[in-house]
C-alpha angles and dihedrals in degrees: 000000000000123000113243099197108027124060122211112226111252092224089064098262097235121246092341089051089049090053094048094045092051094049091044090055098040103022115202093352087060089058089054092046092054093048090050089054091044087059090059107025113045099201089074100072123202087212086073099036103048100044086050089053090048091054091049090050088054089053089048095244091119135039111245095213095043091047090052090048096050096043092050090047090053092049090049095048090049090051091047090054094053090041091053092047090053091049100043100039104026133229102300098045094043091048093053090050093050093050087064090062112098115258095012114116132182090255089059091053091043089052094053090047091049093047091053091046094051099040104028117198096352087063088073090057099041093036091063086069096051119086110228095025100049097093101025095055087075091067100063087042090060095042089051086051090234109189106277095222090051092048089047093053094045092045091045093053097042091046092048091053093049094046092045091052095050095039089048094050089051090051091053090048090050092096089056096044091110087066091051093047092051088054099038090129093053091047091049092050092050087050091050091047092055091047089049091049089050089049092052093049088049095053093044091052091048092051093045089049091051092051092049091048090050093047088049093051093047092047 
């Protein structure tokens, strides 16, 4: 596959370039693969992948229905993996494993658990539309042994809504993509700044939690 309307920067293009190269190589399946990774590895944000895919649909480089299909399937498979981990290994072991993942803190897991405890089944549907909760909401659903068919349907609907919103936004911005393309370095720097800020917050929260745990053990 070769894009007809969008050029990939020769110097790599940073994260945006990586996303474009992956989609250029794998097409709509590449979108789904990136969204699957996004479900498990936060530094690959769907907020970058899906709008880029939407712009490519606008230019005719990707099929809209196929892109939606693969993006939603990628979301669903990622959710199944986390649901299965929660159901098979239980809260504590799954929690310890998730805390190894970059940029995921105990507070993130706690928030997803609290959201599920407060809202029950509908938390899976609504949670798919909330950044920071989208992926992790699958873990408490698995721990609580939520019926798999119900979990799948709610995740499917919520993921499709999220994907449609971001892909649709990218499609609407397609007419202005030449502006984005001309400032791709600035866009990459902004993305890296946001990831860096998230990493700084993550480190501060980890250090603060360790201080509290140490104080509690000494007390």
